[in-house]
Residue, then its C-alpha position, 0 to 999 in steps of 0.5 A: x820234352x825228355x828224349x826216349x832211349x835211341x831203339x827204344x821203339x824198336x824194341x816195344x815194337x819186337x816185344x809186340x810182334x814176339x806176343x803176336x799170334x801169326x800162322x806159325x802160331x797157329x800151326x804150332x798150337x795144333x802141334x802141341x794139340x791147343x785149342x785155337x779160339x777165333x771170334x769175329x769182330x767188326x769195330x775198333x772197341x770189341x777189338x781192342x777187348x777181345x785181343x786184351x782177353x787173348x783170343x788168338x784170332x779175330x776174324x772180320x767176317x763178311x757177317x758184318x753183312x747181317x749182324x751190322x748192317x742188317x741183311x739177310x745174307x752175306x752177299x751184299x757187303x762189298x769189299x771197301x766195306x770190308x776193308x773199312x772193317x778190317x782197318x779198324x778192327x787191325x788198329x783195336x787188335x794191337x798186341x796179341x791177336x791174328x786179324x784175318x778178313x774175309x773176301x766178300x762175294x764176287x772180290x775173287x769168284x770171277x778169276x784168280x788174277x782178280x782174286x790176288x789184287x783184292x786180297x793184295x788191297x786187303x793186305x796192303x790197305x787194313x794191316x791185316x794179317x791174312x785174308x779167308x775164302x770159301x771154296x775147295x778146289x776151285x779157288x785152290x789156284x788162286x790160294x796158291x798164287x795168294x801163299x806163294x806171294x806172301x799172302x796167308x790164307x785160311x779156307x772155309x768148307x761145309x756151309x759156305x754162306x756166299x753159295x746160299x743161292x746155289x744151295x738154297x738152305x743153310x743145311x749141314x752139308x757132308x752129311x752123305x758119303x760123297x758130299x763128305x769125300x768131297x769135302x775131305x778132298x777138297x781140304x787136302x787141296x787147299x792144304x796142298x795150295x799153301x793155306x794154313x788153316x781151314x774152317x769147317x762150317x755146319x758139317x758133321x762131327x766124325x766128318x770134322x774129325x776125319x778132315x781134322x786128323x787128315x791134315x797138318x794144317x788147322x781147323x776151326x770148327x762152327x758148328x763141326x763138333x769138338x774135335x777141330x783144333x780151334x772154334x770160332x763164333x760171330x760176336x754178336x752170337x756169343x755175346x747175346x746181342x742177337x737174340x732170333x738166331x739160335x743154332x744148336x751150335x751157339x753157346x751164349x756167354x752173355x745176354x748183352x741185348x737185354x742188359x742194352x735194353x735196360x741201360x737205354x731205359x734207365x738212361x730215358x728215364x733219368x732225363x725225363x725226371x730231370x736226374x741226368x745230368x746232376x750237378x755233378x755232371x754239370x760244368 
């Protein structure tokens, strides 16, 4: 077997690292006014496809609880399950995208020390490049601990699905002056604590614009209008794999649910008719 040149693997890894999106890349994109693309991913295959397409950030969202596990909320998914999905997404996103992992419900709410340890598990066991947590000033001490320890943190304000039982509804947040001011204040607190970016979910576009202009860190919107520094969608919504969920902020770039059904019907028909497998498809 021919031996490779000494250092070839190192230089190959260095080239890949130079192409990979990092927290610094995200900051520089905001400064340049270049929009940031983010999409959720939960497995190796889709992560690799999104990575090859040049998507900037892949979020291993706790929405896996809904779209993969079939739960009504994000509450049931566990830390171990999130680590499992983040590990295989990071394996698929081998060239370009920054991979972030949601910290699930009750993996950080009890106290900052527990949240810090759990974030450390995610970083050590998955290969992800950072974590995302919901909440404002209440989680700021944890954000500060993680940031100072070298764990990149993306915040999440506005509609926070892990708090659904507290709010009792998925309605738009920040529609009153008091709540809007609270979101703006929390955004600044998270920035000061060391968060490198912030998701704004289902808030008025005007508020998202105010928050975006007030921060030096990037904002990623979902149902927050066009003025954020980037946008995120759940992959099942964007690809048309989920058909029951139709909020106004979702744009479907494909309609794969019907394509999958058609393929499955054709497969079944070919088996029943005896046309599959053919002679060429047999050994």
